[in-house]
N, C-alpha and C positions, 0 to 999 in steps of 0.2 A: 230459283230456277233460272237457267240461262236462255238467252235468245241467240239467233244467228250472229248478231253483232258482237257477242262475247267471243265468238270463234273466228269471225271473218273481218278482214279489213276492207273487203269489197264484196258486195252482193249486187248483181245486176241481172236484168233480163233484156233480151233484144231479139230481133229477127235473125233467123238463119235461113234466109230465103223467104218467099212469100207464103209458104205453107208450114213453116217450122218455127217454133219458139224455143229459145235456148236461155238457160240460166247459168251464170258463173258465180261460184262461191270460192273466194280466194282467202285463205287463212292467214292469220297473223304470223304463225311460225309452225315448226314441225310438231310441237307439242299440241297446239290447238287443232292442227290438221288431223293428227292421230285421234284426238279426242272426238272431233266432229264425225269422222268416218266411223268410229267405234259406236256412236249412238245409233246409227242406222236411220236417223231422222230423214235424210235426203233419199227417200226411197221412191220407187216407181209407184207404189200404192198411194203415197201422199200426193204426188203430182197428178195422178189419175183422178183422185177424188176432188182435188181443188180445181182442176182445169177440164173436167168432164171428158176424159179420154180413157181408153183401155190401158191397164198397167203394162201389157205387152208392147204398147206403142211408145212407152217412155224409156229413154236410154239414160242411164246414170253411169258416168265415166269418171273414175278417180284418176288424178294426175299427181302422184306423190312427189315427183321432182319439182313440180310447179306449186305444190301445196294447195291444190285446187280440185274442185269437183265441178263437173259440167253435167247439166241435165238438159235433154232435148226432147221435145214432144210436138205433135201436130198442133198448129194454131187452132183455136176454137173457131175462127173465121179467117179466111184468106186475107192477106194484107190488102187494105184498100177496099175490101168488100163493104157494102152498105151497112152491114151489122158489125163491122170491125170497130171496137171502141178505142183502140190504141194502135194506130197505124205503125208505129215504130217498135211497139212491144216494150217500151221503156218503163212502163208502170206495172208490169205483170208480176214482179217480185213482191209487191206490197203486201199481199195476204200472208206471206211467210214471215214478215218482220216481227210481228207481235206474238208469234207462236212460241210456246215454251218447249225447250228440248229437255228430254229426260236425262 
């Protein structure tokens, strides 16, 4: 089974403002980009279940010319909130790294 690192040269999460979390998945090449997007793994349902939000609040945008996929969703806690465990959101991608893609 493959993981995201088999498809992507870069996987990261970060803030997109104080209330939005964004993920970037940049593929090795066109072949791996096509294969990754064909799996349907990076879905709004996946991110909704992992990050406790409604699927309709998750945006998944593919960028074929950049060989990238961007996913944005509401942050579980506002940046800097007392309950914010990751102020810069740089560690939020971690639960995705060990997941097996079909």
